C-alpha positions in Angstrom: 18.7 271.5 268.0 18.0 270.1 271.6 17.6 266.4 271.8 13.8 266.7 272.9 13.1 268.4 269.7 15.1 266.0 267.7 13.4 263.2 269.1 9.9 264.8 268.3 11.1 265.2 264.8 11.9 261.4 264.6 8.5 260.7 265.8 7.0 262.9 263.2 9.1 260.8 260.7 7.6 257.6 262.1 11.1 256.6 263.0 10.6 256.3 266.7 7.7 255.8 269.3 7.7 258.1 272.2 6.1 256.8 275.4 5.5 259.7 277.6 7.2 260.1 280.7 9.0 256.8 280.0 11.1 256.0 277.0 11.7 256.5 273.2 11.9 253.3 271.2 13.0 252.9 267.4 10.1 251.4 265.6 10.8 247.8 264.2 10.0 248.0 260.5 7.2 245.6 259.3 7.5 243.8 255.8 4.8 246.2 254.4 6.6 249.4 255.6 9.7 248.1 253.9 8.2 247.3 250.6 6.3 250.6 250.7 9.5 252.4 251.2 11.2 250.2 248.5 8.4 251.0 246.1 8.9 254.7 246.8 12.5 254.4 246.0 12.0 252.8 242.8 9.4 255.6 241.8 11.9 258.3 242.7 14.9 256.7 241.1 13.3 255.8 237.9 11.7 259.2 237.7 15.0 261.0 238.2 17.1 259.0 235.9 14.2 259.4 233.1 14.4 263.0 233.7 18.3 263.3 233.4 19.6 260.5 231.1 19.3 262.8 228.0 21.2 265.8 229.3 23.7 264.9 231.7 27.6 265.1 230.8 30.8 264.1 232.1 31.0 267.0 234.5 27.4 266.3 235.9 28.6 262.9 236.5 32.0 263.5 238.3 30.6 262.6 241.7 28.7 259.6 240.5 31.9 258.5 238.9 33.8 259.0 242.4 31.2 257.0 244.2 31.5 254.3 241.7 35.4 254.1 242.1 35.0 254.1 246.0 32.4 251.3 245.7 34.7 249.1 243.6 37.6 250.1 246.0 35.4 248.8 248.8 34.0 245.7 247.5 33.4 243.4 250.5 35.8 240.6 250.8 34.8 237.9 253.0 31.9 240.0 254.3 34.2 242.3 256.4 31.7 244.6 258.0 33.9 247.7 257.7 34.2 247.4 254.1 30.6 246.6 253.6 29.6 249.8 255.4 31.9 251.7 253.3 30.5 249.9 250.2 27.0 250.7 251.3 27.5 254.4 251.9 29.0 254.9 248.5 26.1 252.7 247.0 23.6 255.0 248.6 25.4 258.1 247.4 25.5 256.8 243.8 21.8 256.2 243.7 21.0 259.4 245.5 23.0 261.2 242.7 20.2 260.5 240.2 18.0 262.8 242.4 20.7 265.4 242.8 21.1 265.6 239.1 17.5 266.6 238.5 18.1 269.7 240.6 14.9 269.3 242.2 15.3 269.8 245.9 11.8 268.7 246.7 12.6 265.3 244.9 15.8 264.8 246.8 14.4 265.7 250.3 11.7 263.1 249.6 14.2 260.5 248.6 16.4 261.3 251.6 13.4 260.9 253.9 12.5 257.7 252.3 15.9 256.2 252.4 16.0 257.0 256.1 13.3 254.5 256.7 15.0 251.9 254.3 18.3 252.6 256.3 16.7 251.8 259.6 15.1 248.4 258.1 18.6 247.5 256.8 20.2 247.8 260.2 18.2 244.6 260.9 20.0 243.1 258.1 16.7 242.2 256.4 18.0 241.3 252.9 20.2 238.6 251.5 23.8 239.1 250.6 23.8 240.3 246.8 25.9 238.9 244.1 28.4 241.9 244.6 30.0 241.2 241.1 26.6 241.6 239.5 25.8 244.6 241.7 29.1 246.3 240.6 28.5 245.4 236.8 25.0 247.1 237.0 26.3 250.1 238.5 29.0 250.4 236.0 26.6 249.9 233.2 24.4 252.4 234.4 27.1 255.0 234.7 28.4 254.3 231.2 24.7 254.4 229.6 24.3 257.7 231.4 27.6 259.0 230.1 26.3 258.2 226.7 23.1 259.8 227.2 21.4 256.2 226.6 17.9 255.2 227.6 19.5 251.9 228.6 20.5 253.5 231.7 16.8 253.3 232.6 16.2 249.9 231.8 19.4 248.6 233.7 18.5 250.7 236.7 14.8 249.3 236.6 16.5 245.7 236.6 18.8 246.4 239.3 16.1 247.7 241.5 14.0 244.7 241.0 16.9 242.5 241.9 17.5 244.7 245.1 13.9 244.3 246.2 14.0 240.5 245.5 17.4 240.3 247.7 15.3 242.1 250.5 12.3 240.0 250.2 14.3 236.7 250.3 16.1 237.7 253.4 15.4 235.6 256.4 15.1 238.7 258.8 12.5 240.3 256.3 10.4 237.2 256.5 10.6 237.3 260.3 9.3 240.8 260.5 5.7 241.5 261.2 3.6 241.8 258.2 
């Protein structure tokens, strides 16, 4: 795909602003755009886990288990940026797997598009450093309850997402963004 076409697609996705005959700028997220994107993330993930928790088996969860193990192996120590990048990558794949397991490609496409907006916002380091031990425990519990086809997986994910949202809202950078 030519660069011009790619930039146009980013503009359609509301990721960049094109100034004709001048330049292209990445849009700085606003507090409201981040809250909207996070709200959509909550809706999509909770819908997905409610749809899958009764029917998933160990084979379905093999990738999620792999992502969980890679997250645990990349727990940031002293906030090393490289380990944090790896951790975040597997964290996002872990959460995306809820949507993958629905086998609904429209849901997955919408989720990925939404996460693109949140990822750009996160490059501004908009949130506060989470309690990594608690995050890891949440992921492990979500996974274990999914393995047991337990509705508790939904409850734990809901609590986990609420904590993630509060971490974002309480960040210094988030509060410095335009409303």
